[in-house]
C-alpha positions as CSV (number, residue, x, y, z in Angstrom):
1,M,85.4,56.4,94.6
2,I,88.7,55.8,95.2
3,G,90.0,53.3,92.7
4,S,92.8,51.0,92.7
5,T,95.3,53.0,90.2
6,W,97.0,56.3,91.6
7,G,98.7,58.8,89.4
8,R,98.5,62.4,88.3
9,R,95.1,61.8,86.9
10,R,93.8,61.4,90.6
11,A,95.5,63.4,91.9
12,L,94.6,66.4,89.5
13,A,90.6,65.3,90.4
14,F,91.5,65.4,93.6
15,L,92.8,68.9,93.3
16,L,90.1,69.8,91.3
17,A,87.2,68.2,93.3
18,W,88.5,70.1,96.4
19,A,88.7,73.7,94.3
20,A,84.9,73.1,93.1
21,S,84.0,72.6,96.6
22,V,85.6,75.8,98.3
23,V,84.1,77.8,95.5
24,G,80.8,76.2,95.1
25,L,80.8,77.4,99.3
26,L,82.5,80.8,98.8
27,V,80.7,82.1,95.6
28,V,77.7,80.3,94.6
29,A,75.9,79.1,97.7
30,P,72.3,78.7,97.2
31,S,70.6,81.8,98.1
32,S,67.5,80.3,100.1
33,A,67.4,78.7,103.5
34,H,65.1,75.8,102.5
35,A,66.6,75.3,98.9
36,A,68.6,72.8,100.8
37,D,65.2,70.7,101.7
38,L,65.1,70.2,97.6
39,Q,65.3,66.2,97.2
40,M,65.2,64.2,93.7
41,S,65.2,61.0,93.0
42,F,66.9,59.3,89.8
43,T,65.7,55.3,90.0
44,M,67.6,53.4,86.6
45,T,65.3,51.0,84.8
46,S,67.6,50.5,82.3
47,L,71.1,50.1,81.3
48,K,72.2,48.9,78.3
49,V,76.1,48.5,76.5
50,S,76.1,47.6,72.9
51,G,79.9,46.3,73.3
52,Y,83.5,47.6,74.2
53,Q,84.6,49.3,71.6
54,P,84.8,53.3,71.8
55,D,82.0,53.4,69.0
56,D,80.0,51.1,71.2
57,I,76.8,52.9,72.7
58,V,75.9,52.8,76.7
59,T,72.1,53.7,76.9
60,L,70.8,54.8,80.4
61,E,67.3,54.9,81.3
62,G,65.0,56.2,84.3
63,T,62.8,58.0,85.8
64,V,63.0,61.1,87.8
65,T,60.8,62.1,90.9
66,N,61.2,65.5,92.9
67,T,61.0,63.7,96.4
68,S,60.5,66.5,98.4
69,T,58.0,69.0,99.3
70,L,59.1,72.0,97.5
71,P,58.8,72.7,93.6
72,A,62.2,72.5,91.6
73,Y,62.9,74.5,88.7
74,G,65.3,73.9,86.1
75,V,65.6,70.2,86.7
76,Q,68.4,68.7,84.8
77,V,70.1,65.7,84.4
78,I,73.5,64.9,83.6
79,L,75.5,61.7,82.7
80,W,78.6,61.2,85.2
81,R,81.7,58.9,85.4
82,S,84.6,57.8,86.8
83,R,87.4,57.0,84.5
84,D,89.8,55.2,87.8
85,E,89.7,51.3,86.6
86,I,88.5,48.8,89.2
87,R,90.0,45.7,88.9
88,D,89.7,44.2,92.6
89,L,87.3,43.0,94.8
90,N,88.2,45.7,97.7
91,T,88.3,48.6,95.5
92,L,84.9,47.2,94.2
93,R,83.3,47.1,97.7
94,R,84.2,50.9,98.6
95,A,83.2,52.0,95.5
96,A,80.1,50.3,96.2
97,T,79.6,52.0,99.7
98,T,81.8,55.7,99.8
99,A,81.5,58.6,97.8
100,V,83.5,58.5,94.4
101,L,85.4,60.9,92.5
102,G,84.6,61.8,89.2
103,S,83.0,64.2,86.5
104,R,80.0,64.9,84.7
105,L,80.1,64.3,80.5
106,S,79.7,67.3,78.6
107,I,76.5,69.0,77.7
108,D,75.4,67.8,74.3
109,A,72.1,65.9,73.3
110,D,72.9,62.4,74.3
111,H,74.8,63.2,77.7
112,Y,72.4,66.0,79.1
113,V,68.2,66.3,79.2
114,A,66.8,69.7,80.6
115,I,63.0,68.5,82.3
116,T,61.8,72.2,83.0
117,T,63.2,75.7,82.1
118,S,64.4,78.0,85.1
119,A,61.4,79.5,85.2
120,E,59.1,76.0,85.0
121,A,57.9,74.1,88.4
122,F,58.8,70.7,88.6
123,A,55.7,69.8,91.7
124,P,56.4,67.5,94.5
125,G,56.0,64.0,93.6
126,Q,56.2,64.5,90.1
127,S,58.2,62.6,88.0
128,Q,59.5,62.0,83.9
129,Q,61.2,59.7,82.2
130,V,64.6,60.2,80.6
131,T,67.1,58.4,78.4
132,L,70.8,59.5,78.3
133,R,73.8,58.3,75.9
134,A,77.4,58.2,75.6
135,T,79.9,56.3,73.6
136,M,82.3,53.7,75.2
137,G,85.3,56.5,74.2
138,E,83.3,59.5,75.1
139,L,83.1,57.5,78.6
140,G,86.6,56.7,78.6
141,F,86.0,53.0,79.8
142,D,88.7,51.5,77.4
143,T,90.7,49.1,79.8
144,R,89.3,45.1,79.4
145,G,88.5,42.9,82.6
146,A,88.0,46.7,84.5
147,V,85.1,48.0,86.0
148,F,83.7,52.0,86.1
149,A,81.9,53.8,88.3
150,F,79.1,55.6,86.2
151,G,75.6,57.3,86.5
152,A,73.9,60.9,86.6
153,D,73.6,63.8,88.2
154,V,70.2,65.9,88.9
155,I,70.5,69.6,89.4
156,A,67.7,71.9,90.2
157,S,67.1,75.0,92.2
158,A,64.0,75.6,94.9
159,E,63.6,79.0,93.7
160,S,62.5,80.1,89.9
161,G,65.1,81.9,88.1
162,A,67.9,80.9,90.0
163,A,71.1,81.7,89.0
164,Y,72.8,78.3,90.9
165,Y,71.6,75.0,90.2
166,P,73.1,72.7,92.8
167,S,73.1,69.0,92.4
168,V,69.9,67.3,94.1
169,G,70.3,63.4,93.5
170,Q,72.3,61.2,91.6
171,L,72.4,57.7,90.3
172,R,75.3,55.4,91.5
173,T,75.9,52.4,89.8
174,F,78.9,50.1,87.3
175,V,79.5,49.7,83.5
176,T,82.1,46.5,83.6
177,V,84.2,46.1,80.4
178,P,85.0,42.2,80.8
179,G,88.1,40.5,79.4
180,K,88.6,38.3,76.4
181,T,88.5,34.6,78.5
182,K,84.8,33.8,79.7
183,V,84.1,33.9,83.6
184,P,83.0,30.6,85.3
185,V,79.7,31.4,87.5
186,T,78.5,28.6,89.6
187,S,75.1,29.4,91.0
188,I,74.3,27.5,93.8
189,V,70.3,27.0,95.1
190,L,70.5,26.5,98.5
191,L,67.5,24.2,99.9
192,S,67.3,25.3,103.9
193,N,64.3,26.4,105.6
194,P,63.9,27.6,109.8
195,P,63.0,24.3,111.2
196,T,59.9,23.3,112.7
197,K,60.2,20.1,113.5
198,L,60.2,18.9,117.5
199,V,60.5,15.2,117.4
200,D,59.4,12.1,114.9
201,N,56.3,13.4,113.6
202,L,55.8,16.3,115.4
203,F,56.0,19.7,114.5
204,R,55.4,22.9,116.2
205,N,53.3,24.4,113.4
206,D,52.1,23.7,110.0
207,S,54.5,26.4,107.9
208,L,56.9,24.3,106.0
209,V,53.8,23.0,104.0
210,S,53.1,26.8,102.6
211,E,57.4,27.1,102.1
212,L,56.6,24.0,99.9
213,T,54.4,25.7,98.0
214,G,56.0,29.1,97.7
215,R,59.6,29.7,98.2
216,L,61.0,26.4,98.0
217,S,59.3,25.0,95.3
218,S,60.8,27.7,93.2
219,L,64.2,27.1,94.6
220,L,63.6,23.6,93.7
221,A,62.6,24.6,90.2
222,A,65.7,27.1,89.7
223,A,68.1,23.9,91.2
224,G,66.6,21.8,88.0
225,R,67.6,24.0,85.8
226,P,70.8,23.4,83.5
227,G,74.3,25.0,84.8
228,M,72.5,25.2,88.5
229,S,74.4,23.8,91.4
230,W,72.1,23.0,94.6
231,L,72.8,22.2,98.4
232,I,70.7,20.5,100.5
233,D,70.0,20.8,104.2
234,P,69.5,17.3,105.8
235,A,67.0,18.8,108.6
236,L,64.7,19.7,105.7
237,L,65.3,16.8,104.2
238,D,64.2,14.8,107.0
239,E,61.3,16.9,108.0
240,V,59.7,16.8,104.4
241,R,60.0,13.2,104.7
242,D,58.7,13.0,107.9
243,L,55.4,15.3,106.9
244,A,55.2,12.9,103.3
245,D,54.2,9.6,105.6
246,G,52.2,11.6,108.0
247,Y,52.4,13.9,110.8
248,Q,50.9,15.4,113.8
249,I,51.0,19.4,114.7
250,S,51.7,20.2,118.8
251,S,48.8,22.8,120.0
252,A,47.4,23.8,123.6
253,D,44.5,21.4,123.1
254,G,47.2,18.5,122.3
255,P,48.6,17.0,118.8
256,R,46.5,17.5,115.9
257,A,46.5,15.7,112.4
258,G,48.4,17.5,109.6
259,T,47.4,17.9,106.3
260,G,50.7,18.5,104.2
261,Q,51.2,14.8,103.0
262,D,50.8,15.3,99.4
263,V,52.4,18.5,99.2
264,A,55.7,17.2,101.0
265,R,55.6,13.6,98.6
266,D,55.0,16.0,95.8
267,W,57.8,18.0,96.5
268,L,60.5,14.9,97.4
269,D,59.6,13.4,93.9
270,R,61.1,16.6,92.1
271,F,64.1,16.5,94.9
272,E,64.9,13.2,93.7
273,R,64.9,14.3,89.7
274,L,67.9,16.8,90.4
275,D,71.4,16.2,89.3
276,R,73.3,14.9,91.5
277,E,76.8,15.6,90.3
278,A,75.6,19.6,90.9
279,G,74.5,18.8,94.2
280,G,75.7,19.4,98.0
281,R,74.8,18.9,101.5
282,T,75.1,21.3,104.4
283,L,75.5,20.4,107.9
284,F,72.6,19.6,109.9
285,A,70.4,22.4,110.2
286,N,72.9,24.7,109.3
287,P,74.1,25.8,113.0
288,D,75.4,28.6,113.7
289,V,79.1,27.5,114.3
290,N,80.2,31.6,114.6
291,G,78.0,31.4,117.5
292,A,79.4,27.9,118.5
293,R,82.6,28.7,119.0
294,A,81.9,31.7,120.9
295,A,79.9,29.5,123.5
296,G,82.4,27.0,123.9
297,D,80.3,24.6,122.3
298,E,82.7,22.1,120.8
299,L,80.5,19.7,119.9
300,V,78.3,21.9,117.3
301,V,79.7,20.2,114.0
302,S,79.9,16.2,115.4
303,R,76.5,16.4,116.9
304,S,75.5,18.2,113.0
305,E,77.0,15.0,111.9
306,R,75.6,12.1,113.6
307,A,72.1,14.0,112.9
308,S,73.1,13.7,109.3
309,A,73.6,10.2,109.7
310,N,69.8,9.5,110.2
311,V,68.9,11.2,106.8
312,S,69.6,8.5,104.3
313,G,71.1,9.1,100.5
314,L,73.3,12.1,101.3
315,D,76.4,10.5,102.0
316,D,77.7,10.7,98.6
317,L,77.5,14.1,98.5
318,P,80.2,16.8,99.3
319,L,80.0,18.9,102.5
320,V,79.9,22.5,102.0
321,V,79.6,24.7,105.0
322,V,77.0,28.1,105.5
323,P,78.1,30.7,108.5
324,S,75.0,32.9,109.6
325,G,75.3,35.6,107.1
326,D,78.1,33.7,105.1
327,V,80.4,35.6,107.2
328,L,83.9,33.6,107.8
329,T,86.5,34.5,110.5
330,T,90.0,33.1,110.9
331,A,89.1,31.5,114.3
332,N,86.1,30.1,112.7
333,H,88.0,28.3,110.0
334,A,90.4,27.3,112.3
335,F,87.3,26.0,114.3
336,L,86.4,23.6,111.3
337,A,89.5,22.3,110.8
338,D,89.1,18.6,110.8
339,S,85.5,19.0,110.3
340,G,85.5,16.8,107.2
341,A,83.8,19.7,105.1
342,D,85.0,20.3,101.7
343,A,84.6,24.0,101.3
344,V,83.1,26.4,103.4
345,V,81.6,29.9,101.9
346,A,82.3,33.4,102.5
347,S,81.2,36.6,101.0
348,N,84.0,38.8,103.6
349,T,87.2,37.1,101.2
350,V,89.9,39.7,100.3
351,A,90.2,38.7,96.8
352,A,87.5,37.6,94.3
353,G,87.8,34.2,93.4
354,A,85.6,31.3,93.2
355,L,87.5,28.8,95.2
356,Q,90.4,29.3,97.6
357,A,92.8,26.8,99.0
358,A,93.5,26.4,102.9
359,T,95.6,24.6,105.2
360,A,96.2,23.1,108.7
361,G,93.2,20.6,107.7
362,R,91.0,23.6,107.2
363,P,88.1,23.2,104.7
364,A,88.5,25.4,101.0
365,V,86.6,28.5,100.9
366,L,83.9,29.4,98.0
367,G,84.3,33.2,97.9
368,V,80.0,34.0,97.6
369,S,79.2,37.1,95.8
370,E,77.9,40.2,97.8
371,A,75.6,41.2,94.7
372,V,73.7,37.6,95.2
373,P,71.9,37.6,97.4
374,G,72.4,41.3,98.0
375,A,69.7,43.2,99.6
376,A,66.4,42.9,98.2
377,E,65.0,46.7,98.2
378,T,67.9,47.1,96.1
379,P,66.5,47.7,92.5
380,Q,67.4,44.6,90.6
381,D,69.5,46.9,87.5
382,L,71.6,48.5,90.1
383,R,71.8,44.7,91.9
384,R,72.2,43.1,87.8
385,Q,75.4,45.8,87.2
386,F,77.1,44.9,90.8
387,A,76.9,41.0,90.2
388,L,78.2,41.5,86.8
389,A,81.1,44.0,88.2
390,T,81.7,41.3,90.7
391,A,82.4,38.7,87.7
392,T,84.4,40.4,86.1
393,V,86.7,41.4,88.8
394,A,86.5,37.5,89.9
395,G,88.1,37.3,85.6
396,G,88.8,33.3,85.3
397,R,89.2,32.7,88.7
398,G,85.5,32.4,88.9
399,E,82.3,33.6,90.5
400,V,79.8,31.5,93.4
401,R,76.6,33.2,93.7
402,L,74.3,31.6,96.6
403,L,70.6,31.9,95.9
404,T,68.0,31.9,99.1
405,S,65.1,33.6,97.5
406,T,63.0,34.1,94.9
407,S,64.7,37.6,94.0
408,D,68.0,36.0,94.2
409,I,66.5,33.5,91.6
410,E,65.8,36.1,89.4
411,Q,69.1,38.3,90.0
412,D,71.1,35.2,88.8
413,T,69.0,35.3,85.8
414,A,69.3,39.0,84.6
415,A,72.9,38.5,85.7
416,T,73.8,37.0,82.6
417,A,76.1,37.7,79.7
418,S,77.6,36.3,76.8
419,W,81.0,36.4,78.2
420,L,79.9,34.1,81.3
421,V,79.8,29.9,81.5
422,R,77.7,28.0,84.1
423,R,80.2,25.6,86.0
424,S,78.7,23.4,88.5
425,L,79.7,22.9,92.1
426,G,81.4,19.5,91.4
427,E,83.3,20.8,88.9
428,L,84.3,24.0,90.8
429,L,85.2,21.6,93.8
430,E,87.3,19.2,91.7
431,S,89.1,22.3,90.5
432,E,92.4,23.9,91.2
433,P,91.9,26.8,93.6
434,G,91.9,30.1,91.7
435,V,93.3,31.6,95.3
436,A,96.2,30.0,96.6
437,R,95.5,32.1,99.9
438,V,92.8,32.5,101.8
439,G,92.7,36.3,103.2
440,L,89.3,37.4,105.3
441,V,88.3,40.9,105.8
442,A,87.4,41.5,109.6
443,T,84.0,41.2,110.2
444,K,82.0,40.7,112.9
445,P,79.4,38.0,112.3
446,A,75.9,38.1,114.0
447,V,75.4,35.4,116.5
448,L,73.1,33.2,118.5
449,G,74.9,34.6,121.6
450,E,76.2,32.6,124.9
451,Q,72.6,33.0,126.7
452,R,70.9,30.8,124.3
453,F,73.5,28.5,124.0
454,E,73.3,27.8,127.7
455,A,69.3,27.2,127.0
456,L,70.8,24.7,124.3
457,N,73.1,23.0,127.3
458,H,69.8,22.6,129.4
459,L,68.2,21.1,126.9
460,E,70.5,18.4,126.2
461,S,70.9,17.7,130.2
462,D,67.2,17.6,130.1
463,F,67.3,14.5,127.2
464,T,70.1,13.2,129.0
465,V,68.1,12.8,132.8
466,H,64.8,11.5,130.2
467,A,67.5,8.8,128.7
468,E,68.0,7.4,131.9
469,L,64.6,7.8,133.0
470,A,63.0,6.4,130.5
471,P,65.8,4.1,128.7
472,G,63.9,2.6,125.6
473,S,61.9,5.7,124.9
474,T,62.5,7.1,121.0
475,L,63.1,10.5,122.3
476,T,66.6,9.7,123.1
477,S,67.8,9.1,119.6
478,Q,67.0,12.3,118.6
479,S,68.7,14.8,121.2
480,D,71.6,15.5,118.3
481,A,69.2,16.1,115.9
482,A,66.9,18.2,118.6
483,I,69.4,20.2,120.2
484,T,71.4,21.1,116.6
485,R,67.4,22.5,115.4
486,G,67.6,25.0,118.4
487,A,71.1,25.8,117.3
488,A,70.1,27.2,113.9
489,S,71.8,30.4,111.8
490,A,68.5,30.9,111.1
491,W,67.1,31.7,114.7
492,V,70.5,34.7,114.5
493,T,67.8,36.8,113.4
494,D,64.6,35.3,114.6
495,A,64.5,35.3,118.7
496,N,60.8,34.3,118.5
497,G,61.2,32.0,116.6
498,F,64.2,30.1,118.8
499,D,62.0,30.5,122.0
500,A,59.2,28.6,120.3
501,Q,61.5,25.9,119.2
502,L,63.0,25.5,122.7
503,D,59.6,26.2,124.3
504,G,58.6,22.9,122.2
505,L,60.6,20.7,123.1
506,A,60.6,21.5,126.6
507,K,57.0,20.0,126.6
508,L,58.7,16.9,125.8
509,V,61.5,16.2,127.8
510,G,61.8,19.3,130.4
511,L,62.2,18.9,133.6
512,P,58.7,20.9,134.3
513,E,56.9,18.9,132.2
514,L,58.3,15.8,133.5
515,G,57.4,16.9,137.1
516,R,53.9,17.2,136.0
517,S,53.7,13.8,134.1
518,V,55.9,11.5,136.7
519,T,54.2,12.1,140.7
520,L,55.1,11.1,143.9
521,T,52.4,10.8,146.5
522,A,53.3,10.4,150.1
523,S,51.2,10.7,153.3
524,P,52.0,13.9,154.8
525,R,52.7,12.1,158.5
526,F,54.6,9.0,159.4
527,L,54.3,7.5,162.8
528,M,57.3,5.6,164.0
529,S,56.7,3.5,167.0
530,S,60.5,1.8,166.7
531,R,64.4,2.8,165.6
532,T,63.2,1.1,161.9
533,N,60.7,1.5,160.1
534,Q,59.0,1.1,156.7
535,F,56.5,3.3,154.9
536,P,54.6,3.3,151.9
537,V,54.7,5.6,148.9
538,T,53.2,5.8,145.7
539,V,55.1,6.6,141.9
540,T,52.7,7.3,139.3
541,N,53.7,7.6,135.6
542,D,51.2,9.8,133.3
543,L,54.0,9.3,130.4
544,A,53.2,6.9,126.9
545,E,56.6,5.1,128.0
546,E,57.7,2.9,130.9
547,I,60.1,5.1,133.3
548,R,62.7,3.7,135.4
549,V,63.2,5.6,138.8
550,K,63.9,5.2,142.9
551,V,62.7,7.3,145.8
552,V,65.7,10.3,147.3
553,V,64.9,11.5,150.7
554,D,66.4,14.3,152.2
555,T,66.4,15.6,155.7
556,D,68.4,18.0,157.8
557,N,68.1,16.1,161.1
558,F,71.2,13.9,161.8
559,R,69.0,11.8,164.1
560,L,66.9,10.6,161.3
561,K,68.4,8.7,158.1
562,I,66.3,7.7,155.0
563,P,68.5,5.8,152.4
564,D,67.2,5.8,149.2
565,S,64.9,3.3,147.5
566,E,65.3,0.5,145.5
567,V,65.1,1.6,141.6
568,V,61.9,0.7,140.5
569,T,60.2,0.3,136.7
570,V,56.6,1.9,136.3
571,P,54.7,0.9,132.9
572,P,53.4,3.8,131.4
573,G,50.1,5.0,132.6
574,Q,50.1,3.3,136.0
575,S,51.6,3.4,139.7
576,V,53.8,1.2,142.0
577,T,53.9,1.1,145.4
578,V,57.5,2.1,146.8
579,N,58.4,1.5,150.5
580,I,61.1,3.8,152.0
581,R,62.8,2.5,155.6
582,P,63.7,5.6,158.0
583,E,66.3,5.0,160.7
584,A,65.9,7.0,163.7
585,T,68.5,7.5,166.9
586,A,66.2,9.7,168.9
587,N,62.6,11.0,169.6
588,G,60.9,13.8,167.9
589,L,59.2,15.7,164.9
590,V,61.6,15.5,161.4
591,T,60.6,17.2,158.2
592,A,61.7,15.8,155.1
593,R,61.9,16.4,151.5
594,A,61.2,13.2,149.5
595,H,61.6,13.3,145.2
596,L,61.6,10.8,142.4
597,A,65.0,10.4,140.6
598,T,67.1,8.8,138.1
599,S,69.3,5.5,139.2
600,S,72.3,8.0,139.0
601,G,70.7,10.5,140.9
602,H,69.0,12.8,138.1
603,R,66.4,14.7,139.7
604,V,63.0,14.0,138.0
605,T,60.1,15.5,140.5
606,P,60.0,18.4,143.0
607,D,60.2,18.1,146.5
608,T,57.1,16.1,148.9
609,S,57.2,17.1,152.2
610,I,57.0,14.6,154.7
611,T,56.8,14.8,158.9
612,V,58.0,11.8,160.6
613,E,57.1,11.9,164.1
614,V,59.8,9.1,166.4
615,T,58.2,7.7,169.7
616,D,60.5,5.1,170.4
617,L,57.2,3.2,172.0
618,G,58.7,-0.2,171.9
619,V,61.4,0.9,175.3
620,V,58.0,2.0,176.9
621,A,56.2,-1.6,176.2
622,W,59.3,-3.4,177.6
623,I,59.0,-1.0,180.3
624,I,55.1,-1.5,181.2
625,V,56.0,-5.4,180.7
626,I,58.3,-5.5,183.2
627,A,56.7,-3.7,186.0
628,S,53.6,-5.7,185.5
629,G,55.3,-8.6,185.9
630,L,56.9,-7.4,189.2
631,V,53.4,-6.6,190.5
632,L,52.0,-10.0,189.4
633,V,54.7,-12.0,191.3
634,G,54.6,-9.7,194.2
635,A,50.5,-10.4,194.4
636,T,50.9,-14.0,193.6
637,A,53.6,-14.3,196.7
638,W,50.7,-12.4,199.0
639,R,47.8,-14.3,198.0
640,I,49.7,-17.6,198.5
641,R,50.9,-16.1,202.4
642,Q,47.4,-15.3,203.2
643,V,46.3,-18.6,201.9
644,R,48.7,-20.5,204.1
645,R,47.8,-18.2,206.7
646,R,44.3,-19.7,206.5
647,Q,45.3,-22.9,206.2
648,A,47.4,-23.0,209.4
649,S,44.6,-21.3,211.3
650,A,42.0,-24.1,209.9
651,E,44.3,-27.0,210.8
652,S,44.4,-25.6,214.5
653,S,40.9,-25.5,215.1
654,G,40.3,-28.9,214.2
655,A,42.9,-29.9,216.3
656,D,41.4,-28.3,219.4
657,A,38.1,-29.8,219.3
């Protein structure tokens, strides 16, 4: 670690470290080629500091384990420390992730433990408990309000009786020396869960019920403790309320009844007892605002707020935005300007400080500690020391801890000290900012990605079509909530969850599903015997709601024109006959494509092919009639002539007689 104070002591330390490395390489390199494979671990089990005076004791307890496949000889553990003061967040981050310049303490009874002799093997997998001690004066930790890197080195050799014992393992942590004033800490429990609700009374699975009796139950219990604060995701509250009054689970065989009503009601009762003065709310479903900005979705915040407006009982709570990964960028901070948010959390602020001011309409920033929640696989004692270190460098400006799991709760409980004092979220937001200007470490946050936001755009379009198709549908008013759930930050690391959520919604409002539930049936062939005709087609509605559609027929042949039908209303589960009226200008066969559409023309069904044959039989009939008339007139005249001739002949014969 390179501390924040540069001077002669640091320069000398660099020089000595360089000289030691050169001498080690040239003179005392391991004599065995496989000695470099020897590895040991030192796991800290306890770190106690009795006080901050020179005579106060720092006690380190831990377990040394041979984690390699080679036996170790001459295993020894020696205390190590750096006397460089850490007084700012940036230096603390660097000390936690990079090599630190320091030195081992002198060899004496408290600073050093010999586990085996040079002739005694420490077998692979073997472990040994050790305890090391040193006074604050011996460590050189003499500055209040500062943090110091601290730990131990394990040295050993892979050869019996070796003359050289390299470092084969180490432990690095921190010892805090707090200032004389107490540090205010705001621990915020985030009550949120990946969405499972599709629409009212219908969920894609029953996983929320197990969460309510597991993680969310533990978080709720922690939120109710004295001095704790909390944030509720309106989407979660909406889902739990929906569970409590009865619900169904979507399945391949159709909806089935859910069984978590009692669990949901119990959780709601406990939630209602929380101290509202210590509470706040997030954006509905915690949408990925970072990804939305990158994908050009300018409506993500307003859509979320409209969805939140339908969740009663939260209007009086402050709004705190929680970006994916708790990462905020300058561009996204500007994106949230005029959003109405009271604050936005960020773990990548340059300076430590619970509340940091912002300008130009941007929300204030809550500087969330990186130690809590932290990595779950990190031992709790190490996480505790880092949490105390972040609180120390924050000082009077305070610290914010965001708790999202049971591990975080345990860490927050462990990271307490007499020099820390609880401060609620409400008190924090009403206080003066401890940092006058927000600075952010350049970080590229993980986001949903443009393809997923394109899928959400298609979903929004499907809702628009469905709303026009079925104006009285209850799904119409749920589009904001459904789309925002699809944009949840929870899906950033869960692609399968995102796909499952959108697939469930597609079965309700997607065009392929509508094409199976709303159908157009027509004869495959029509015969036109005149320039204009009308033919019937059938519209069938298998949905559970009334629809309004029209028939649209397309053809590539200019000789046949088929106007759209009138808009008709089809009740649920029924069929209606609609007449289409083709207009032909010439004879022949024409292939047409018919489909159903909304009143504005949004397609609802796939094409249905229809062949129209135009024969123009009306003209032919008139020709036959006229020709027949002419024949009839000619035949009649000829017959009259014959009759007259016969009459004349008869009269002539009578006269002769």
